C-alpha positions as CSV (number, residue, x, y, z in Angstrom):
1,M,0.0,0.1,0.1
2,S,1.5,3.3,-1.0
3,A,1.6,6.1,1.7
4,N,-0.3,9.3,1.1
5,K,2.2,12.0,-0.6
6,Y,0.6,15.0,1.6
7,P,-1.3,13.6,4.8
8,E,-2.1,17.1,5.9
9,A,-4.4,17.5,2.8
10,H,-6.5,14.3,3.7
11,K,-8.8,16.2,5.8
12,L,-9.5,18.7,2.9
13,I,-9.8,15.8,0.5
14,L,-12.5,14.3,2.5
15,F,-14.1,17.8,2.7
16,V,-14.3,18.4,-1.1
17,E,-15.8,14.8,-1.3
18,K,-18.6,15.6,1.0
19,A,-19.4,19.2,-0.3
20,P,-21.7,19.8,-3.1
21,F,-19.5,20.4,-5.8
22,S,-19.9,19.2,-9.4
23,A,-18.2,15.9,-10.2
24,E,-15.7,17.7,-12.5
25,E,-15.1,20.2,-9.7
26,K,-14.4,17.7,-7.2
27,S,-12.1,15.6,-9.3
28,R,-10.1,18.9,-10.3
29,L,-9.9,20.1,-6.6
30,I,-8.8,16.4,-5.2
31,Q,-6.0,16.3,-8.1
32,M,-4.8,19.4,-7.3
33,L,-4.6,18.5,-3.5
34,Q,-3.1,15.1,-4.3
35,T,-0.4,16.6,-6.6
36,D,0.3,19.9,-4.6
37,G,-0.7,19.4,-1.1
38,M,-1.8,22.1,1.2
39,I,-0.5,25.2,-0.3
40,D,-2.1,28.4,-0.3
41,E,-2.9,28.2,-3.9
42,S,-4.8,25.2,-3.4
43,T,-6.8,26.2,-0.2
44,S,-7.9,29.2,-1.8
45,A,-9.2,27.3,-4.7
46,V,-11.3,25.3,-2.5
47,H,-12.5,28.3,-0.7
48,K,-13.4,30.2,-4.1
49,A,-15.4,27.0,-5.4
50,L,-17.2,26.9,-2.1
51,T,-18.1,30.4,-2.0
52,A,-19.0,30.3,-5.8
53,L,-21.6,27.6,-5.4
54,P,-25.1,29.0,-5.4
55,K,-27.3,28.6,-2.6
56,E,-29.5,26.2,-4.4
57,A,-26.6,23.4,-4.3
58,F,-27.4,23.4,-0.4
59,K,-30.0,21.8,1.4
60,D,-30.5,24.8,3.6
61,D,-28.7,27.8,4.8
62,W,-27.7,26.0,7.8
63,Q,-25.8,23.2,5.8
64,Q,-24.0,26.4,3.7
65,A,-22.8,27.7,6.9
66,K,-21.8,24.5,8.2
67,F,-19.4,23.9,5.2
68,K,-17.9,27.1,5.7
69,M,-17.3,26.7,9.2
70,D,-15.8,23.0,8.6
71,L,-13.7,24.8,5.7
72,G,-12.5,27.3,8.0
73,T,-11.6,24.7,11.0
74,I,-9.5,22.8,8.5
75,L,-7.5,26.1,7.4
76,K,-7.0,27.1,10.6
77,Q,-5.7,23.9,11.9
78,W,-3.3,23.7,9.1
79,Q,-2.3,27.3,9.7
80,L,-1.3,26.5,13.0
81,V,0.4,23.5,12.5
82,D,2.2,25.0,9.5
83,G,3.1,28.0,11.8
84,S,4.2,26.1,14.9
85,K,7.1,24.3,12.6
86,N,8.9,27.9,12.6
87,F,9.2,27.5,16.6
88,K,11.8,25.3,18.7
89,H,9.9,22.8,20.5
90,S,12.5,21.6,22.9
91,R,13.2,22.8,26.3
């Protein structure tokens, strides 16, 4: 079994699979995340794609808000982990 090249992108890939994107958009975003990993360009592409979805793509307003909050949580976690790599962790 091959290892995941970018394990930090796994949560965002699972998010894209659950979101109500079109099949082409899902495959494009997942391919981008698998080849590039979590970089600013790929995360902003997912964010732009989510905000570009029409309101009718979601079941209701709460589902739209939940997807936006879940994406924000995933991105904040990634930013914190990425930022913590700049600090020395030994004492």
